[in-house]
MDAnalysis code that builds the backbone (N, CA, C; Angstrom):
import MDAnalysis as mda
import numpy as np

u = mda.Universe.empty(297, n_residues=99, atom_resindex=np.repeat(np.arange(99), 3), trajectory=True)
u.add_TopologyAttr("name", ["N", "CA", "C"] * 99)
u.add_TopologyAttr("resid", np.arange(1, 100))
u.add_TopologyAttr("resname", ["UNK", "UNK", "UNK", "UNK", "UNK", "UNK", "UNK", "UNK", "UNK", "UNK", "UNK", "UNK", "UNK", "UNK", "UNK", "UNK", "UNK", "UNK", "UNK", "UNK", "UNK", "UNK", "UNK", "UNK", "UNK", "UNK", "UNK", "UNK", "UNK", "UNK", "UNK", "UNK", "UNK", "UNK", "UNK", "UNK", "UNK", "UNK", "UNK", "UNK", "UNK", "UNK", "UNK", "UNK", "UNK", "UNK", "UNK", "UNK", "UNK", "UNK", "UNK", "UNK", "UNK", "UNK", "UNK", "UNK", "UNK", "UNK", "UNK", "UNK", "UNK", "UNK", "UNK", "UNK", "UNK", "UNK", "UNK", "UNK", "UNK", "UNK", "UNK", "UNK", "UNK", "UNK", "UNK", "UNK", "UNK", "UNK", "UNK", "UNK", "UNK", "UNK", "UNK", "UNK", "UNK", "UNK", "UNK", "UNK", "UNK", "UNK", "UNK", "UNK", "UNK", "UNK", "UNK", "UNK", "UNK", "UNK", "UNK"])
u.atoms.positions = np.array([
    [-4.400, -18.803, -5.725],
    [-3.835, -18.197, -5.445],
    [-3.752, -16.474, -6.005],
    [-4.775, -16.643, -7.608],
    [-4.872, -15.041, -8.077],
    [-6.249, -14.513, -7.316],
    [-6.718, -15.304, -6.584],
    [-8.674, -14.487, -5.566],
    [-7.886, -13.929, -4.646],
    [-6.866, -14.457, -3.887],
    [-5.977, -14.389, -2.796],
    [-4.946, -12.590, -3.158],
    [-4.543, -12.875, -4.237],
    [-3.563, -12.035, -4.839],
    [-4.069, -10.486, -5.096],
    [-5.086, -10.327, -5.426],
    [-6.246, -9.259, -5.614],
    [-5.972, -8.347, -4.912],
    [-6.735, -8.160, -3.672],
    [-6.277, -7.441, -2.647],
    [-4.960, -6.825, -2.432],
    [-4.163, -7.620, -2.152],
    [-2.381, -7.183, -2.611],
    [-2.570, -5.903, -3.553],
    [-2.541, -6.433, -4.777],
    [-2.715, -5.944, -5.993],
    [-3.143, -4.728, -6.048],
    [-4.341, -4.219, -5.510],
    [-5.400, -3.133, -5.117],
    [-4.850, -2.448, -3.981],
    [-4.274, -3.164, -2.673],
    [-3.088, -2.239, -1.874],
    [-1.939, -1.275, -2.996],
    [-1.371, -2.150, -3.441],
    [-0.394, -2.047, -3.971],
    [-0.564, -0.575, -4.772],
    [-1.659, -1.118, -5.479],
    [-2.234, 0.206, -6.314],
    [-2.265, 1.600, -6.187],
    [-3.567, 1.105, -4.542],
    [-3.762, 2.433, -4.400],
    [-2.550, 2.996, -2.953],
    [-1.784, 2.454, -2.486],
    [-0.982, 2.973, -1.992],
    [0.043, 3.970, -2.966],
    [0.343, 3.232, -3.961],
    [1.699, 4.135, -4.853],
    [0.413, 5.635, -5.366],
    [-1.200, 5.283, -5.944],
    [-1.606, 6.660, -5.819],
    [-1.487, 7.325, -5.238],
    [-1.615, 7.146, -3.344],
    [-2.148, 8.140, -2.341],
    [-0.563, 9.025, -2.354],
    [0.628, 8.208, -2.185],
    [1.512, 8.610, -1.999],
    [2.044, 9.865, -3.084],
    [1.474, 9.431, -4.559],
    [1.681, 9.903, -5.602],
    [1.331, 11.888, -5.603],
    [0.128, 11.301, -5.135],
    [-0.897, 12.446, -4.990],
    [-0.368, 13.356, -3.825],
    [-0.211, 12.547, -2.231],
    [0.533, 13.413, -1.184],
    [1.640, 14.641, -1.998],
    [2.803, 13.692, -2.528],
    [3.944, 14.197, -2.705],
    [4.101, 14.997, -3.905],
    [3.332, 14.867, -4.925],
    [2.929, 15.275, -5.714],
    [3.957, 15.125, -7.205],
    [4.916, 13.679, -6.847],
    [5.748, 13.177, -7.264],
    [5.740, 11.968, -7.947],
    [6.030, 11.437, -9.159],
    [5.304, 10.025, -9.144],
    [6.887, 9.398, -8.873],
    [8.133, 9.699, -8.622],
    [9.016, 8.969, -8.720],
    [9.089, 8.624, -6.920],
    [9.381, 9.938, -6.249],
    [8.968, 10.064, -4.952],
    [7.827, 8.480, -4.514],
    [6.510, 8.815, -4.708],
    [5.615, 7.904, -4.669],
    [5.832, 6.464, -5.352],
    [6.257, 6.302, -6.105],
    [6.731, 4.756, -6.556],
    [7.987, 4.386, -5.763],
    [8.830, 5.131, -5.339],
    [10.351, 5.051, -4.579],
    [9.606, 3.936, -3.074],
    [8.983, 4.814, -2.673],
    [8.253, 4.271, -1.364],
    [7.454, 3.259, -1.198],
    [6.543, 3.013, -2.632],
    [5.791, 1.899, -2.487],
    [6.854, 0.443, -2.792],
    [7.982, 0.737, -4.015],
    [8.552, -0.445, -4.051],
    [9.558, -0.410, -3.221],
    [10.289, 0.209, -1.679],
    [10.474, 0.269, -1.372],
    [9.508, -0.882, 0.069],
    [8.453, -0.487, 0.492],
    [8.134, -1.365, 1.272],
    [7.272, -2.639, 0.468],
    [7.252, -2.682, -0.589],
    [7.143, -4.327, -1.179],
    [8.501, -5.309, -0.950],
    [9.340, -4.704, -1.287],
    [10.881, -5.183, -1.213],
    [10.917, -5.574, 0.210],
    [10.961, -4.672, 1.032],
    [10.912, -4.905, 2.770],
    [9.921, -6.322, 3.298],
    [8.927, -6.183, 2.954],
    [8.306, -7.057, 2.785],
    [8.215, -8.323, 2.241],
    [9.190, -8.495, 1.426],
    [9.137, -9.753, -0.040],
    [10.800, -10.106, 1.056],
    [11.953, -9.361, 1.259],
    [13.054, -9.896, 1.830],
    [12.781, -10.573, 3.309],
    [11.957, -9.430, 3.807],
    [11.833, -9.749, 5.281],
    [10.635, -10.789, 5.590],
    [10.186, -11.351, 4.917],
    [8.813, -12.496, 5.328],
    [7.652, -11.617, 5.688],
    [7.602, -10.244, 5.679],
    [6.463, -9.814, 6.202],
    [6.709, -9.200, 8.167],
    [8.257, -8.888, 8.084],
    [8.370, -8.802, 9.379],
    [7.869, -6.838, 9.667],
    [6.848, -6.884, 10.686],
    [6.836, -5.684, 11.450],
    [5.747, -5.117, 10.434],
    [5.227, -5.456, 9.235],
    [4.132, -5.259, 8.364],
    [2.655, -5.552, 8.717],
    [2.712, -6.799, 9.985],
    [1.226, -7.548, 10.441],
    [0.397, -7.692, 9.155],
    [-1.264, -7.560, 8.904],
    [-1.586, -7.556, 8.249],
    [-1.827, -6.939, 6.709],
    [-0.481, -6.290, 6.585],
    [-0.327, -5.385, 5.655],
    [0.307, -5.606, 4.782],
    [1.007, -7.618, 5.229],
    [2.021, -8.293, 4.456],
    [1.513, -8.274, 2.813],
    [2.178, -7.501, 1.632],
    [1.621, -7.779, 0.674],
    [1.980, -9.097, -0.144],
    [3.061, -10.077, 0.649],
    [3.364, -11.405, -0.255],
    [2.748, -12.928, 0.557],
    [1.663, -11.945, 1.358],
    [0.789, -13.462, 1.776],
    [0.366, -14.701, 0.930],
    [-0.382, -14.181, -0.541],
    [-0.412, -14.993, -1.275],
    [0.265, -15.869, -2.049],
    [1.742, -15.058, -1.977],
    [2.870, -15.934, -2.513],
    [3.844, -16.418, -1.825],
    [3.913, -16.253, -0.483],
    [5.568, -16.313, 0.480],
    [4.416, -16.308, 1.845],
    [3.137, -17.443, 2.415],
    [2.591, -16.853, 3.821],
    [3.762, -16.856, 4.730],
    [2.923, -16.436, 5.710],
    [4.265, -16.023, 6.954],
    [4.150, -17.332, 7.646],
    [4.506, -17.568, 8.727],
    [4.578, -18.666, 9.415],
    [3.648, -19.108, 10.096],
    [2.529, -20.130, 10.737],
    [1.558, -20.597, 11.459],
    [0.512, -19.282, 11.138],
    [0.129, -19.060, 9.585],
    [-0.839, -18.001, 9.698],
    [-1.657, -18.961, 7.670],
    [-2.915, -18.667, 7.555],
    [-3.390, -18.907, 6.388],
    [-3.506, -17.905, 5.058],
    [-3.646, -18.814, 4.301],
    [-3.280, -17.318, 2.999],
    [-4.655, -16.607, 2.919],
    [-5.542, -16.599, 3.904],
    [-6.973, -15.681, 3.821],
    [-6.730, -14.937, 4.919],
    [-5.728, -15.002, 5.773],
    [-5.738, -14.350, 7.019],
    [-6.375, -12.769, 6.770],
    [-5.183, -11.844, 5.773],
    [-5.676, -10.727, 5.653],
    [-5.954, -9.967, 4.605],
    [-6.843, -10.789, 4.055],
    [-7.589, -10.290, 2.494],
    [-8.721, -9.490, 3.049],
    [-9.402, -9.213, 4.259],
    [-10.425, -8.188, 4.925],
    [-9.557, -7.020, 5.913],
    [-8.633, -7.098, 6.028],
    [-7.802, -5.912, 6.419],
    [-7.203, -5.209, 5.784],
    [-6.848, -6.179, 4.046],
    [-5.809, -5.328, 3.254],
    [-7.530, -5.006, 2.676],
    [-9.006, -5.263, 2.463],
    [-9.380, -4.696, 1.628],
    [-10.111, -3.388, 2.285],
    [-9.849, -3.174, 4.009],
    [-10.262, -2.312, 4.022],
    [-9.318, -0.836, 4.356],
    [-7.982, -1.581, 3.877],
    [-6.852, -0.508, 3.663],
    [-7.069, 0.086, 2.836],
    [-7.214, -0.349, 1.493],
    [-7.954, -0.135, 0.237],
    [-8.537, 1.181, 0.135],
    [-9.937, 0.516, 0.598],
    [-10.786, 1.419, 1.479],
    [-10.469, 2.984, 1.751],
    [-9.544, 2.631, 2.749],
    [-9.348, 4.096, 3.513],
    [-8.073, 4.833, 2.553],
    [-7.141, 3.699, 2.119],
    [-6.180, 4.860, 0.990],
    [-7.347, 5.408, -0.026],
    [-8.137, 4.497, -1.014],
    [-8.969, 5.255, -1.321],
    [-9.453, 6.174, -0.758],
    [-10.017, 6.802, 0.012],
    [-10.686, 7.502, 0.817],
    [-9.307, 8.639, 0.969],
    [-8.101, 8.481, 1.581],
    [-7.198, 9.384, 1.530],
    [-6.699, 10.469, 0.206],
    [-6.738, 9.499, -0.826],
    [-6.463, 10.004, -2.186],
    [-7.465, 10.650, -2.436],
    [-8.661, 10.521, -2.141],
    [-9.698, 11.471, -2.810],
    [-9.445, 12.776, -2.370],
    [-9.219, 12.808, -0.379],
    [-8.990, 14.251, -0.035],
    [-7.768, 14.529, -0.103],
    [-6.847, 13.687, -0.643],
    [-5.600, 14.631, -1.735],
    [-5.468, 15.182, -2.450],
    [-6.599, 14.705, -3.447],
    [-6.714, 15.462, -4.592],
    [-8.137, 16.713, -4.362],
    [-8.998, 16.579, -3.355],
    [-9.890, 17.346, -3.519],
    [-9.127, 18.637, -2.678],
    [-8.764, 18.633, -1.595],
    [-7.576, 19.647, -1.119],
    [-6.162, 19.655, -1.252],
    [-6.121, 19.289, -2.418],
    [-4.332, 19.601, -2.848],
    [-3.496, 20.934, -2.700],
    [-4.393, 21.901, -2.390],
    [-3.013, 23.489, -2.006],
    [-3.331, 22.806, -0.999],
    [-3.703, 22.210, 0.563],
    [-3.204, 21.947, 1.677],
    [-2.081, 21.324, 2.020],
    [-1.999, 20.130, 1.216],
    [-1.230, 18.716, 1.511],
    [-0.317, 18.841, 0.478],
    [0.286, 19.888, 0.144],
    [1.617, 19.749, -1.079],
    [2.317, 19.543, 0.161],
    [3.225, 18.759, 0.435],
    [4.461, 18.392, 1.203],
    [5.937, 19.210, 0.412],
    [5.843, 19.301, -0.722],
    [7.289, 19.554, -1.183],
    [6.863, 20.750, -1.850],
    [6.133, 21.578, -1.092],
    [6.413, 23.301, -1.143],
    [7.450, 24.036, -1.328],
    [7.999, 24.210, -2.389],
    [9.466, 25.403, -1.913],
    [9.107, 26.684, -2.161],
    [8.772, 27.762, -1.060],
    [8.410, 29.033, -1.395],
    [10.091, 29.788, -0.868],
])
């Protein structure tokens, strides 16, 4: 169970980091990530597909615990690359700019 939960933890971490770097506001990034996690937990992953983060704890019906691991690792790599782009070009991706 601990091995299968590792990509979910990484995905939550990089989702939070990417949203915080996109919005440049830690409260918005954390709230959006927590909303995503709670939505998946309380609905059993409805509509989240392979990005259901609680597969290791409460698997979807007719799926194996290991079904979503590869897709979640790929999502971690994509989110890490997005985070690097948001940091590198931070002046272009400032969504909450007040002018």
